[in-house]
Structure formats: structure tokens, C-alpha cells
C-alpha positions, -999 to +999 in steps of 0.1 A: +544-430+836+549-467+839+537-491+869+548-525+872+532-556+882+546-591+891+526-616+886+524-652+888+500-662+866+495-674+830+493-649+805+455-660+797+441-659+834+460-623+829+439-613+804+408-633+812+408-613+849+418-578+832+392-582+810+369-590+836+381-559+859+386-531+829+353-514+836+368-509+871+400-485+858+377-452+861+372-459+899+412-457+909+407-417+904+386-398+928+343-399+914+341-377+887+375-369+881+381-393+852+364-411+823+382-441+809+378-455+782+395-492+773+399-517+742+423-546+735+440-538+701+458-569+704+457-600+725+486-593+750+474-552+749+447-533+767+447-497+754+434-469+776+425-437+773+414-409+801+401-377+802+412-359+832+405-322+844+401-315+807+434-333+795+436-362+775+461-388+788+465-419+763+478-453+775+479-490+777+486-525+800+509-549+785+502-584+794+538-602+797+552-637+811+557-627+844+549-587+850+518-565+840+533-530+828+514-498+828+518-472+808+500-436+808+515-405+786+508-376+809+502-347+793+525-314+805+499-296+829+492-331+848+530-340+848+534-325+887+506-351+896+530-380+884+540-390+918+509-391+931+490-407+900+517-433+903+509-444+938+474-441+930+482-467+904+500-490+922+478-493+949+448-497+930+464-514+896+463-548+921+423-552+914+425-556+878+447-589+884+419-600+914+398-629+904 
């Protein structure tokens, strides 16, 4: 699953905002449905691992000059939920870039 969020911020500002809001990613899912962990393996990449219904979903967020790209590797069991998950990420992920 891949979702792209355009932005007009500097990469430094995007990173600052994402660090500030990273702990909110778990709230993109209904309460109690997912456990999410994040990390920063490099300056422009945040890793994300979500555990949903016993399934592990690895992914990441890449900070680019004019966009943020969110990618998650959905396991086969959850691939049927790709559409609703993409819609939820598009709706909620803008909070990562909020001031």
C-alpha cells in the first residue's frame, strides 16, 4: 500500500512535525485495534511497524522535497482491507504534517 502526501514545507520542517506527531499514528486505527512502533533509521525515513489483528505490517514514511510517501506491506490476510486502509491513511496522515 502506498499513499503520497504533497507538501510545500522544507524537509527539515517536515521531519520536525513528523517527530512531534509520530506517537499519534496508532490513533489512525480504531481504538485497541493496532499497536504501532516507529523509529528513524535515517534522517529522511521513519520506519513503522503496526500489529493489527495478530498480523505484523512493516512500512515506512519517506520525506521528499515536495511529498511524503507512506508505504506499508500488507500481509495477504489484510490485503482485502487495502482500500479502506488507504482511505484511512489519506484522511488521517495529514496530521503528521500539522504544526
